C-alpha positions as CSV (number, residue, x, y, z in Angstrom):
1,M,8.9,-11.4,-12.9
2,G,12.4,-11.6,-11.4
3,T,14.6,-10.1,-8.8
4,D,17.4,-7.5,-8.6
5,R,18.2,-6.7,-4.9
6,Q,18.7,-3.0,-5.6
7,N,15.4,-2.6,-7.4
8,G,13.5,-5.2,-5.4
9,S,11.6,-8.2,-6.5
10,L,8.1,-9.0,-7.7
11,Y,6.6,-12.5,-8.1
12,T,3.1,-13.6,-9.2
13,S,1.8,-17.1,-8.8
14,I,-1.7,-18.2,-9.8
15,T,-3.4,-21.2,-8.3
16,N,-7.0,-22.0,-9.4
17,K,-8.6,-18.4,-9.7
18,V,-6.3,-16.6,-7.0
19,A,-3.3,-14.6,-8.1
20,T,-0.8,-14.0,-5.4
21,V,1.5,-11.1,-5.9
22,E,4.6,-10.8,-3.7
23,F,6.8,-7.6,-3.5
24,G,10.0,-7.2,-1.8
25,H,13.0,-5.1,-1.1
26,P,16.0,-5.4,1.3
27,A,15.3,-2.0,2.8
28,G,12.1,-3.0,5.0
29,N,10.2,-3.9,1.7
30,S,10.0,-0.2,0.8
31,F,9.4,1.0,-2.7
32,V,11.8,2.3,-5.2
33,A,10.1,3.8,-8.2
34,E,10.8,1.0,-10.6
35,L,9.3,-1.7,-8.1
36,L,6.2,0.7,-7.8
37,D,6.0,0.8,-11.5
38,R,6.2,-3.1,-11.9
39,L,3.6,-3.5,-9.3
40,I,1.3,-1.1,-11.1
41,A,1.8,-2.8,-14.3
42,E,1.1,-6.3,-12.8
43,I,-2.1,-5.2,-11.0
44,K,-3.4,-3.8,-14.3
45,T,-2.5,-7.0,-16.1
46,L,-4.2,-9.2,-13.5
47,S,-7.2,-6.8,-13.7
48,E,-7.8,-8.0,-17.3
49,N,-7.0,-11.7,-16.7
50,P,-10.2,-13.7,-17.1
51,E,-8.6,-16.8,-15.4
52,I,-8.5,-15.2,-11.9
53,T,-11.1,-13.7,-9.5
54,V,-9.1,-12.7,-6.5
55,I,-5.6,-11.0,-5.9
56,V,-3.7,-11.5,-2.7
57,L,-1.0,-8.9,-2.2
58,K,1.9,-9.7,0.3
59,S,5.5,-8.9,0.9
60,E,8.6,-10.8,1.5
61,G,9.6,-12.1,5.0
62,D,7.9,-12.1,8.3
63,R,9.0,-8.7,9.5
64,A,7.9,-5.4,7.9
65,F,5.0,-5.3,5.4
66,C,6.0,-2.1,3.8
67,G,8.4,0.6,4.7
68,G,6.8,3.2,2.2
69,A,8.8,5.2,-0.1
70,S,12.6,4.5,-0.6
71,F,14.7,6.9,1.5
72,S,17.6,6.7,-0.8
73,E,15.2,7.8,-3.8
74,L,13.9,10.5,-1.6
75,M,17.4,11.8,-0.8
76,A,18.1,11.8,-4.6
77,I,15.1,14.1,-5.8
78,E,16.6,17.4,-7.0
79,N,13.6,19.1,-8.6
80,L,10.0,19.6,-8.4
81,E,9.4,17.3,-11.4
82,E,11.3,14.5,-10.1
83,G,9.4,14.8,-6.8
84,K,6.0,14.7,-8.5
85,V,6.9,11.7,-10.7
86,F,8.2,9.8,-7.6
87,F,5.2,10.4,-5.5
88,S,3.0,9.9,-8.3
89,G,4.0,6.3,-8.1
90,F,1.9,5.7,-5.1
91,A,-1.0,7.8,-6.6
92,H,-0.9,5.4,-9.6
93,L,-0.7,2.4,-7.5
94,I,-3.5,3.2,-5.2
95,N,-5.7,4.2,-8.3
96,A,-4.6,0.7,-10.1
97,M,-5.9,-1.2,-6.9
98,R,-9.1,1.1,-6.7
99,T,-10.1,0.4,-10.2
100,C,-8.8,-3.2,-10.6
101,K,-11.6,-5.5,-11.5
102,K,-10.5,-8.2,-9.1
103,V,-10.9,-8.1,-5.3
104,V,-7.6,-7.3,-3.7
105,V,-6.9,-9.1,-0.4
106,G,-4.1,-7.8,1.7
107,R,-1.7,-9.8,3.6
108,I,-0.2,-7.4,6.3
109,Q,2.2,-9.7,8.1
110,G,4.4,-6.9,9.9
111,K,4.9,-3.4,10.5
112,T,3.8,-0.9,7.7
113,V,4.8,2.9,7.5
114,G,3.7,5.8,5.3
115,G,3.0,4.7,1.8
116,G,2.6,1.1,3.1
117,V,-0.4,2.2,5.2
118,G,-1.9,3.6,1.9
119,I,-1.4,0.2,0.2
120,A,-3.1,-1.6,3.0
121,A,-5.9,0.9,2.8
122,A,-6.5,0.4,-0.8
123,C,-6.9,-3.3,-0.4
124,D,-10.6,-4.3,-0.3
125,Y,-10.0,-6.9,2.4
126,T,-7.1,-7.2,4.8
127,F,-5.9,-9.9,7.1
128,A,-3.1,-8.7,9.5
129,S,-0.7,-10.2,12.1
130,V,-0.7,-9.2,15.6
131,E,2.8,-7.6,14.7
132,A,1.3,-5.3,12.0
133,A,1.6,-2.1,13.7
134,V,1.1,1.0,11.6
135,R,2.5,4.6,11.6
136,L,2.4,7.6,9.4
137,S,5.9,9.2,9.8
138,E,5.7,11.7,7.2
139,L,5.6,14.9,9.2
140,T,9.0,13.9,10.9
141,I,10.7,14.5,7.8
142,G,8.8,17.7,6.8
143,I,6.3,16.1,4.2
144,A,2.8,15.0,4.9
145,P,0.7,11.9,3.8
146,L,-1.1,13.8,1.2
147,V,-1.2,11.2,-1.4
148,I,-2.4,8.4,0.5
149,A,-4.8,10.2,2.9
150,P,-7.9,9.7,0.7
151,A,-7.5,6.1,0.9
152,V,-6.6,5.9,4.4
153,E,-9.5,8.2,5.4
154,R,-12.0,6.2,3.4
155,K,-11.2,3.2,5.7
156,I,-10.7,4.9,9.2
157,G,-12.3,8.2,8.8
158,K,-11.1,11.7,9.6
159,A,-10.7,11.4,13.2
160,A,-8.3,8.3,13.2
161,L,-6.4,9.8,10.5
162,C,-5.9,12.9,12.6
163,E,-4.9,10.6,15.4
164,L,-2.4,8.6,13.3
165,S,-0.8,11.4,11.4
166,L,-0.3,13.9,14.1
167,A,1.5,11.5,16.0
168,P,4.1,10.6,13.6
169,T,6.6,8.9,15.8
170,E,4.0,6.5,17.5
171,W,3.0,3.1,16.5
172,K,-0.6,2.2,16.6
173,N,-1.0,-1.5,17.1
174,A,-2.9,-4.0,14.8
175,Y,-6.0,-4.1,17.1
176,W,-6.1,-0.3,16.9
177,A,-6.0,-0.6,13.1
178,K,-8.7,-3.3,13.2
179,E,-11.0,-1.1,15.5
180,K,-10.6,1.8,13.0
181,G,-11.5,-0.4,10.0
182,L,-7.9,-0.5,8.3
183,F,-7.6,-4.3,9.0
184,S,-10.5,-6.7,8.4
185,K,-9.2,-9.4,10.9
186,V,-6.2,-9.8,13.1
187,F,-4.4,-13.2,13.9
188,E,-1.9,-14.2,16.6
189,S,0.4,-16.2,14.3
190,L,1.4,-16.3,10.8
191,K,0.4,-19.9,10.3
192,E,-3.2,-19.1,11.4
193,L,-3.1,-15.9,9.2
194,D,-2.0,-17.7,6.1
195,K,-4.7,-20.5,6.7
196,E,-7.6,-18.0,6.9
197,I,-6.4,-16.0,3.9
198,E,-6.1,-19.2,1.8
199,F,-9.7,-20.2,2.9
200,F,-11.1,-16.7,2.4
201,A,-9.5,-16.3,-1.1
202,E,-10.7,-19.7,-2.2
203,K,-14.4,-18.9,-1.1
204,L,-14.2,-15.6,-2.8
205,S,-12.8,-17.2,-6.1
206,V,-15.8,-19.3,-6.8
207,Y,-18.4,-16.4,-6.7
208,N,-19.4,-14.8,-9.9
209,P,-16.7,-12.6,-11.1
210,D,-19.1,-10.2,-12.9
211,G,-21.0,-9.8,-9.6
212,L,-17.7,-9.3,-7.8
213,E,-16.6,-6.6,-10.3
214,E,-19.9,-4.8,-10.3
215,W,-19.9,-4.8,-6.3
216,K,-16.4,-3.4,-6.1
217,K,-17.5,-0.4,-8.2
218,V,-20.2,0.4,-5.7
219,L,-17.8,-0.1,-2.8
220,W,-15.6,2.5,-4.5
221,E,-18.2,4.9,-5.4
222,G,-17.3,8.5,-5.0
223,T,-13.7,8.0,-5.6
224,E,-13.6,8.7,-9.4
225,H,-11.9,12.0,-9.0
226,W,-9.0,10.3,-7.3
227,D,-7.2,10.0,-10.7
228,Q,-6.5,13.6,-10.7
229,L,-6.7,14.3,-6.9
230,L,-3.9,11.9,-6.0
231,V,-1.5,13.2,-8.8
232,D,-2.3,16.8,-7.6
233,R,-1.2,15.9,-4.1
234,A,1.9,14.0,-5.4
235,G,2.9,17.5,-7.0
236,I,2.5,19.2,-3.6
237,T,4.5,16.6,-1.7
238,G,7.2,17.0,-4.5
239,T,7.4,20.6,-3.5
240,L,7.6,19.8,0.3
241,V,10.4,17.0,-0.2
242,L,12.7,19.8,-1.7
243,S,12.4,22.1,1.5
244,E,15.4,22.6,3.7
245,F,13.5,20.9,6.6
246,T,13.1,17.7,4.5
247,R,16.8,17.7,3.4
248,N,18.1,18.1,6.9
249,A,15.8,15.5,8.3
250,L,16.6,13.1,5.7
251,S,20.3,13.5,6.0
252,K,20.0,12.9,9.8
253,F,17.9,9.6,9.2
254,K,20.6,8.5,6.6
255,K,23.3,8.9,9.2
C-alpha cells in the first residue's frame, strides 16, 4: 500500500515466511481513522495468508513508536456516533491482532502513548528499544484508556495499569515496561534490536504454523468477549470526548 502524508502510510513486505508491516504518520506515528482501517484490513488479510507464519509490526523512523489517536480527528468529533466510530478503530485493531492466526511480534523503537500502548500490548511478543518509554495520557484530556485497558491489563496486571494510568503525565521507561510484562526484551541500540527481531522471527517462522495458531488461541483464552466489550468501551469514550473538559483540554494542546 502507498502513502499520503495526511492519512499516513502503510507498507507490507514479505521475506520467506515473515511479513513486516510498517505504519507511519507525520504526527508522531499517530493514527487517523483511515490508517487504522487500513492496518486492520492488512492484519486480517495476512491472517489468512498461508505463505506467512509471523507478522512483525513496526512504525516509521527512530523516534516515536505510536502517538495514539490523532489529535486533529479528536478535535473534529461532533457527536456521539462519530466518537464511537473513531474509538472503535482501536477496538477493532486490538481484536484483529488478538484473533490473527499468525504470531504478531512488535518492534517498539521509541516512545508510545495512549492507544499505542494498547497496540504494543496486543502484540504476542515485543522487542523494545531503551528509548521506548510509555505513557497513558488519556486522563489529562478528560477521557480514559477504556478501550485499550483490557489488552494492557492482560499484559501488566491491574496494579501496574493503575500506576500507569493514574499518573498520566509521567513517562515509564522501557525497563519498567519490561519488568511489568509489556515488553519481552529491551535493547540498548536499534541495530541490536533489529538483529534480534530478525533472528527471532526467522526461528519462529519455521515452526508448524498450525501449532502456532492453536497455541495462540490458548494464549488469548478468556478474551472472546472483547469483540463486544471493546466496542462498548469505545461508546463510553465517545461520550467523554464530547465533554466540555475534553474540548477545553484539546484546544489548549492544539495551541
